[in-house]
C-alpha positions in Angstrom: 1.8 -20.3 12.5 2.7 -16.9 11.1 5.3 -14.1 11.5 5.8 -10.5 10.4 9.5 -9.7 10.2 11.9 -7.4 8.5 14.9 -8.7 6.5 18.0 -9.1 8.6 21.6 -8.3 7.6 22.3 -12.0 6.7 19.4 -12.3 4.2 20.7 -11.8 0.7 23.6 -9.5 1.9 24.8 -8.8 -1.6 21.5 -7.0 -2.4 22.4 -3.9 -0.3 25.7 -3.5 -2.3 23.9 -4.1 -5.6 21.3 -1.4 -4.7 24.1 1.1 -3.8 25.5 0.5 -7.3 22.2 1.0 -8.9 21.9 4.3 -7.1 25.1 5.7 -8.5 24.8 4.2 -12.0 21.3 5.5 -12.6 19.8 2.0 -12.8 17.4 2.2 -9.8 14.4 1.8 -12.2 15.9 -1.2 -14.1 13.2 -3.8 -14.1 15.6 -6.8 -14.1 17.5 -5.3 -11.2 14.4 -4.5 -9.3 13.0 -8.0 -9.8 16.3 -9.7 -8.7 16.5 -7.4 -5.7 13.0 -8.4 -4.5 13.1 -12.0 -5.4 16.6 -12.7 -4.0 15.2 -12.1 -0.5 11.9 -13.9 -1.1 13.7 -17.0 -2.4 16.3 -16.9 0.4 13.5 -17.0 2.9 12.8 -20.6 1.8 9.1 -20.0 1.1 7.2 -22.6 -0.9 4.6 -20.1 -2.3 4.5 -16.4 -2.9 1.8 -13.9 -3.9 3.1 -10.5 -5.2 1.1 -7.3 -5.1 2.6 -5.2 -7.9 1.3 -1.6 -7.9 0.7 0.6 -10.9 -0.2 4.2 -11.3 1.1 7.6 -10.1 1.7 6.3 -6.5 3.6 3.3 -7.7 7.4 3.0 -8.2 6.7 2.0 -11.8 3.7 4.1 -13.0 3.0 2.6 -16.4 1.1 -0.6 -16.9 3.7 -2.0 -19.3 6.5 -1.6 -16.8 4.4 -3.0 -14.0 3.4 -6.0 -16.1 7.0 -6.6 -17.1 8.1 -6.5 -13.5 5.4 -8.8 -12.4 6.1 -11.3 -15.2 9.9 -11.2 -14.4 9.3 -11.9 -10.7 6.8 -14.7 -11.3 9.3 -16.4 -13.8 12.2 -16.0 -11.3 10.2 -17.5 -8.5 9.0 -20.4 -10.7 12.5 -21.1 -11.9 13.6 -21.5 -8.3 10.8 -23.8 -7.2 8.6 -21.2 -5.6 4.9 -21.3 -6.6 4.5 -17.6 -7.5 1.5 -15.4 -8.6 1.3 -11.7 -9.1 -1.6 -9.3 -9.1 -1.1 -5.9 -10.8 -3.2 -3.6 -8.6 -4.1 0.1 -9.0 -2.2 2.8 -7.1 -3.1 5.7 -9.3 -5.4 6.9 -6.5 -5.0 6.1 -2.8 -6.3 2.7 -1.7 -8.7 2.9 1.2 -9.3 6.2 3.0 -6.0 6.6 4.9 -2.4 7.4 4.2 0.0 7.1 7.2 1.2 4.6 9.7 -1.2 4.5 12.6 -4.1 5.7 10.4 -3.6 2.7 8.1 -3.2 0.3 11.0 -6.6 1.5 12.3 -8.2 1.1 8.9 -6.7 -2.4 8.6 -8.3 -3.3 11.9 -11.6 -2.0 10.6 -11.3 -4.4 7.7 -10.4 -7.3 9.9 -13.6 -6.5 11.9 -15.6 -6.9 8.7 -15.8 -3.3 7.7 -13.4 -0.9 5.9 -13.5 0.8 2.5 -14.8 -1.3 -0.4 -11.7 -0.8 -2.5 -9.4 -1.9 0.2 -11.7 -4.9 0.9 -11.7 -6.0 -2.8 -7.9 -6.0 -3.2 -7.3 -7.6 0.2 -9.7 -10.5 -0.5 -8.3 -11.0 -4.0 -4.7 -11.3 -2.6 -5.9 -13.5 0.3 -7.6 -15.9 -2.2 -4.4 -16.2 -4.2 -2.5 -17.0 -1.0 -4.8 -19.8 0.2 -5.0 -21.3 -3.3 -1.2 -21.4 -3.6 -0.9 -22.8 -0.1 -3.5 -25.5 -0.8 -5.7 -24.3 2.1 -9.5 -24.8 1.5 -10.9 -21.7 3.2 -12.9 -18.7 2.1 -11.2 -15.4 3.2 -14.5 -13.5 3.2 -16.0 -16.1 5.5 -13.0 -15.7 7.8 -13.7 -11.9 8.0 -17.4 -12.5 8.6 -17.0 -15.0 11.4 -14.3 -13.1 13.2 -11.6 -15.7 12.9 -9.4 -13.4 10.8 -9.3 -10.9 13.7 -8.7 -13.8 16.2 -5.7 -14.9 14.1 -4.3 -11.3 14.1 -4.6 -11.1 17.8 -2.9 -14.4 18.3 0.0 -13.3 16.0 0.5 -10.1 18.1 0.4 -12.0 21.4 2.8 -14.7 20.1 5.4 -12.0 19.3 5.1 -10.3 22.7 3.0 -7.4 21.5 0.1 -5.6 23.2 -3.0 -6.5 21.3 -5.1 -3.6 22.8 -2.4 -1.0 22.9 -3.7 2.4 21.9 -2.6 3.7 18.5 -0.9 7.1 18.3 -3.2 10.1 17.4 -2.1 13.4 16.1 -2.2 16.5 18.2 -3.5 18.6 15.3 -5.9 18.0 12.5 -6.3 20.5 9.6 -8.6 20.4 6.6 -8.0 20.4 2.9 -11.1 21.7 1.0 -12.5 21.1 -2.4 -11.3 23.7 -5.0 -14.6 23.6 -6.9 -18.1 22.3 -7.0 -18.8 19.1 -8.9 -17.9 15.4 -8.9 -14.5 14.2 -7.9 -12.9 12.5 -10.9 -9.5 11.5 -9.4 -7.3 12.0 -6.4 -3.6 11.7 -7.3 -1.9 9.0 -5.1 1.6 10.4 -5.5 0.6 13.9 -4.4 -1.3 12.6 -1.4 1.7 10.4 -0.5 4.1 13.4 -0.8 1.8 15.4 1.4 1.7 12.7 4.0 5.5 12.4 3.9 5.8 16.2 4.4 3.6 15.8 7.5 6.1 13.4 8.9 4.6 10.0 7.9 7.8 9.1 5.9 11.5 9.8 6.0 13.8 11.6 3.5 16.9 10.0 5.1 17.4 6.7 6.9 18.2 8.5 10.2 15.0 10.7 10.1 12.2 9.9 12.6 8.8 8.7 11.3 5.8 10.2 13.1 3.4 7.3 13.5 0.4 9.6 14.1 1.0 11.7 10.9 -0.9 11.2 7.7 -4.1 12.0 5.7 -7.7 10.8 5.9 -9.8 11.0 2.8 -13.3 12.3 3.6 -14.3 12.1 -0.1 -13.2 9.9 -2.9 -13.6 9.7 -6.7 -17.3 9.7 -7.6 -18.4 11.8 -4.6 -20.3 15.1 -5.2 -18.6 18.0 -3.4 -19.2 21.7 -3.0 -16.4 24.3 -3.3 -14.8 24.8 0.1 -16.2 21.5 1.5 -13.6 19.5 3.5 -12.3 16.5 1.5 -9.2 15.5 3.5 -8.0 15.6 7.1 -4.3 16.3 7.6 -3.0 14.8 10.8 0.2 16.3 12.1 2.3 17.1 15.2 4.2 20.2 14.0 2.2 23.1 12.5 5.3 24.2 10.6 4.9 21.2 8.3 1.4 22.2 7.1 2.4 24.7 4.4 4.6 22.2 2.5 1.9 19.5 2.7 -0.7 21.9 1.4 1.6 22.8 -1.5 1.9 19.1 -2.4 -1.8 18.8 -2.6 -2.2 21.6 -5.1 -3.9 20.1 -8.2 -4.2 16.7 -6.6 -8.0 16.6 -6.8 -9.7 16.7 -10.2 -13.3 17.8 -10.2 -15.7 17.5 -13.2 -19.4 17.6 -13.9 -20.2 13.9 -14.4 -19.4 10.7 -12.7 -15.9 9.3 -13.5 -15.3 5.9 -15.2 -15.4 3.0 -12.6 -11.9 2.4 -11.2 -10.2 -0.8 -12.1 -8.5 -2.1 -9.0 -7.0 -5.3 -10.3 -5.6 -4.9 -13.7 -4.0 -8.3 -14.3 -3.2 -11.7 -12.7 0.0 -13.3 -13.7 1.1 -16.9 -12.9 3.5 -19.5 -14.1 3.3 -20.2 -17.8 4.9 -23.7 -17.5 
């Protein structure tokens, strides 16, 4: 069986108070406190095995590889010390992963991947994480084969049905789509993940305060990615939104987000490191 669930009030209840203290004491970015906050909930769940995806880059909470590595190692050691078989992959978030940013847009892209398609970078990271999961769980299956034969999609549909969801429910779509164009002619070198994320947030895909509403349809679709040749003025992103008044701020967030050069960029490293128990 399987479940997708949010943490309830009774799961590691002290963590919320600890986080509030971190906020007022300027220790939100303290690696030991981040690690203990995450792992307290994971250990309290009673899981036997855990695979962690620790992001690094401009779009990650900890942008430097040294910080990400330290966080990953700390969490792996904490899990191991409490009897949880734990592995961490440090994966790249300096540029967006896949072609979409936003709730319904990312769900749609995830379904494309489950159907055997999807962007190659998203596929690579997903398969790597899935392989870690089945290995730790002691299950002898090939995640790629599960995508090819359709059983991964079957399992997803069964999960939705078991939790009372509508498998074939239509995903929300934005009422307006605007374009963001290439600022110059050349080859895209990099698209900054944090700036794209900020733009999606300004379109309504995220919230500034807990009470703010999230627009499921809002977000960004990348029409071009690093390594693609573009002409000045050519559309490279779609901005999906409901309120035209939000467009200006989103466009401001994207200023300078796309770097364009004359030659092909260095190949992107998607999986920087794998960390596991050392004893």
